[in-house]
C-alpha positions in Angstrom: -126.9 -32.9 -65.3 -124.8 -35.6 -67.1 -123.8 -37.1 -63.6 -127.6 -37.2 -62.7 -128.3 -39.1 -66.0 -125.6 -41.6 -65.5 -126.6 -42.2 -61.8 -130.2 -42.6 -62.8 -129.3 -45.1 -65.6 -127.1 -47.2 -63.3 -129.8 -47.2 -60.6 -132.5 -48.2 -63.1 -130.7 -51.0 -64.9 -128.6 -52.1 -62.1 -125.0 -53.3 -62.1 -124.3 -56.9 -63.0 -124.0 -59.0 -59.8 -125.6 -56.4 -57.6 -129.2 -57.0 -58.4 -129.7 -60.7 -58.0 -127.8 -63.6 -56.4 -126.0 -65.4 -59.1 -125.9 -68.7 -57.0 -128.3 -71.5 -56.6 -130.1 -71.2 -53.2 -131.2 -74.9 -53.4 -127.6 -75.9 -53.9 -126.4 -73.6 -51.3 -128.7 -75.2 -48.6 -126.7 -78.4 -49.1 -123.3 -76.5 -48.6 -124.1 -74.7 -45.3 -123.4 -77.4 -42.7 -120.3 -75.8 -41.4 -121.9 -72.3 -41.7 -124.9 -73.4 -39.6 -122.8 -74.3 -36.8 -122.5 -70.6 -35.7 -124.8 -68.9 -38.1 -127.7 -71.4 -37.7 -129.5 -73.5 -40.4 -132.0 -70.6 -40.9 -129.3 -67.9 -40.9 -130.1 -66.8 -37.2 -126.8 -67.0 -35.3 -126.7 -69.2 -32.3 -124.8 -66.5 -30.2 -124.8 -62.7 -30.3 -121.1 -62.7 -31.3 -121.9 -64.2 -34.7 -123.8 -62.2 -37.3 -127.2 -63.2 -38.6 -127.0 -64.1 -42.3 -130.7 -64.5 -43.2 -131.8 -62.0 -45.7 -128.4 -60.5 -46.0 -127.4 -59.1 -49.3 -126.0 -61.9 -51.5 -123.3 -59.8 -53.2 -122.1 -58.7 -49.7 -122.0 -62.3 -48.5 -120.1 -63.2 -51.6 -117.5 -60.5 -51.3 -117.0 -61.1 -47.6 -116.5 -64.9 -48.0 -114.1 -64.3 -50.9 -112.2 -61.7 -48.8 -111.9 -64.3 -46.0 -110.8 -66.9 -48.3 -108.1 -64.7 -49.9 -106.9 -63.4 -46.5 -108.0 -59.9 -47.3 -110.4 -59.6 -44.3 -108.4 -59.7 -41.1 -110.5 -58.1 -38.3 -113.0 -59.5 -35.8 -113.6 -63.2 -36.5 -111.3 -63.5 -39.5 -109.2 -66.1 -37.6 -112.3 -68.3 -37.5 -113.7 -67.5 -40.9 -110.6 -67.8 -43.0 -110.2 -71.6 -42.5 -113.9 -72.0 -43.1 -113.8 -70.2 -46.5 -110.4 -71.6 -47.6 -111.7 -74.5 -49.5 -114.9 -73.0 -50.9 -115.0 -72.5 -54.7 -116.6 -69.3 -56.2 -119.7 -71.4 -57.0 -119.8 -72.7 -53.5 -119.7 -69.1 -52.3 -122.3 -67.9 -54.7 -124.7 -70.8 -53.8 -124.2 -70.2 -50.0 -124.9 -66.4 -50.5 -128.0 -67.1 -52.5 -129.3 -69.5 -49.8 -128.8 -67.1 -46.9 -130.0 -64.1 -48.9 -133.4 -65.6 -49.7 -134.2 -66.4 -46.0 -136.5 -64.0 -44.4 
Protein backbone atom coordinates (compact mmCIF):
# COMPACT_ATOMS: atom_id res chain seq x y z
CA UNK A 1 0.00 0.00 0.00
CA UNK A 2 2.84 2.37 0.88
CA UNK A 3 4.41 1.86 -2.58
CA UNK A 4 1.12 2.74 -4.23
CA UNK A 5 0.85 5.97 -2.20
CA UNK A 6 4.40 7.00 -3.06
CA UNK A 7 3.92 6.21 -6.75
CA UNK A 8 0.64 8.14 -6.81
CA UNK A 9 2.25 11.14 -5.10
CA UNK A 10 5.16 11.20 -7.55
CA UNK A 11 2.86 10.95 -10.55
CA UNK A 12 0.52 13.60 -9.17
CA UNK A 13 3.09 16.26 -8.30
CA UNK A 14 5.66 15.21 -10.88
CA UNK A 15 9.40 15.15 -10.60
CA UNK A 16 11.36 18.38 -11.07
CA UNK A 17 12.51 18.70 -14.66
CA UNK A 18 10.23 15.97 -15.96
CA UNK A 19 7.01 17.93 -16.20
CA UNK A 20 8.06 21.02 -18.14
CA UNK A 21 10.86 22.21 -20.31
CA UNK A 22 13.18 24.39 -18.24
CA UNK A 23 14.53 26.18 -21.30
CA UNK A 24 13.30 29.14 -23.30
CA UNK A 25 11.70 28.01 -26.58
CA UNK A 26 12.04 31.48 -28.15
CA UNK A 27 15.75 31.54 -27.36
CA UNK A 28 16.04 27.96 -28.61
CA UNK A 29 14.67 28.94 -32.01
CA UNK A 30 17.71 31.15 -32.46
CA UNK A 31 20.09 28.33 -31.55
CA UNK A 32 18.95 25.54 -33.88
CA UNK A 33 20.63 26.51 -37.15
CA UNK A 34 23.03 23.58 -37.03
CA UNK A 35 20.29 21.21 -35.78
CA UNK A 36 17.97 22.25 -38.61
CA UNK A 37 20.48 21.05 -41.19
CA UNK A 38 19.43 17.45 -40.48
CA UNK A 39 16.38 17.72 -38.20
CA UNK A 40 14.63 20.56 -40.06
CA UNK A 41 13.64 24.03 -38.84
CA UNK A 42 10.25 22.61 -37.87
CA UNK A 43 11.74 19.50 -36.26
CA UNK A 44 10.82 17.25 -39.19
CA UNK A 45 13.97 15.50 -40.39
CA UNK A 46 15.14 15.99 -43.95
CA UNK A 47 15.97 12.28 -44.35
CA UNK A 48 14.52 9.13 -42.75
CA UNK A 49 17.85 8.29 -41.08
CA UNK A 50 17.55 11.35 -38.82
CA UNK A 51 14.92 11.44 -36.06
CA UNK A 52 12.09 13.95 -36.04
CA UNK A 53 12.40 16.23 -33.04
CA UNK A 54 9.12 18.15 -33.15
CA UNK A 55 6.98 17.44 -30.13
CA UNK A 56 9.66 15.26 -28.56
CA UNK A 57 9.86 15.20 -24.77
CA UNK A 58 12.15 18.07 -23.63
CA UNK A 59 13.82 16.18 -20.75
CA UNK A 60 14.64 13.36 -23.17
CA UNK A 61 16.16 15.80 -25.70
CA UNK A 62 18.19 17.45 -22.94
CA UNK A 63 19.48 14.12 -21.67
CA UNK A 64 20.35 12.93 -25.17
CA UNK A 65 22.25 16.12 -26.08
CA UNK A 66 24.15 16.10 -22.80
CA UNK A 67 25.03 12.42 -23.30
CA UNK A 68 26.35 13.20 -26.80
CA UNK A 69 28.29 16.17 -25.45
CA UNK A 70 29.85 14.11 -22.65
CA UNK A 71 30.66 11.15 -24.92
CA UNK A 72 28.26 8.87 -23.05
CA UNK A 73 26.15 8.10 -26.09
CA UNK A 74 28.11 6.13 -28.65
CA UNK A 75 25.71 4.24 -30.92
CA UNK A 76 24.01 5.17 -34.15
CA UNK A 77 24.78 8.72 -35.19
CA UNK A 78 26.95 9.57 -32.17
CA UNK A 79 29.93 10.29 -34.43
CA UNK A 80 27.85 13.04 -36.08
CA UNK A 81 26.08 14.30 -32.96
CA UNK A 82 28.99 14.50 -30.50
CA UNK A 83 30.75 17.33 -32.38
CA UNK A 84 27.42 19.16 -32.77
CA UNK A 85 26.75 19.03 -29.03
CA UNK A 86 30.35 19.59 -27.91
CA UNK A 87 30.13 23.38 -27.58
CA UNK A 88 26.57 23.62 -26.28
CA UNK A 89 26.07 24.92 -22.75
CA UNK A 90 23.42 23.46 -20.45
CA UNK A 91 21.34 26.58 -21.16
CA UNK A 92 21.70 26.11 -24.93
CA UNK A 93 20.59 22.50 -24.59
CA UNK A 94 17.59 23.41 -22.42
CA UNK A 95 16.54 26.13 -24.89
CA UNK A 96 16.89 23.86 -27.92
CA UNK A 97 14.95 21.10 -26.16
CA UNK A 98 12.21 23.57 -25.21
CA UNK A 99 11.96 24.79 -28.79
CA UNK A 100 11.62 21.35 -30.40
CA UNK A 101 9.32 20.03 -27.66
CA UNK A 102 6.74 22.77 -28.20
CA UNK A 103 6.46 22.15 -31.94
CA UNK A 104 3.45 20.09 -32.99
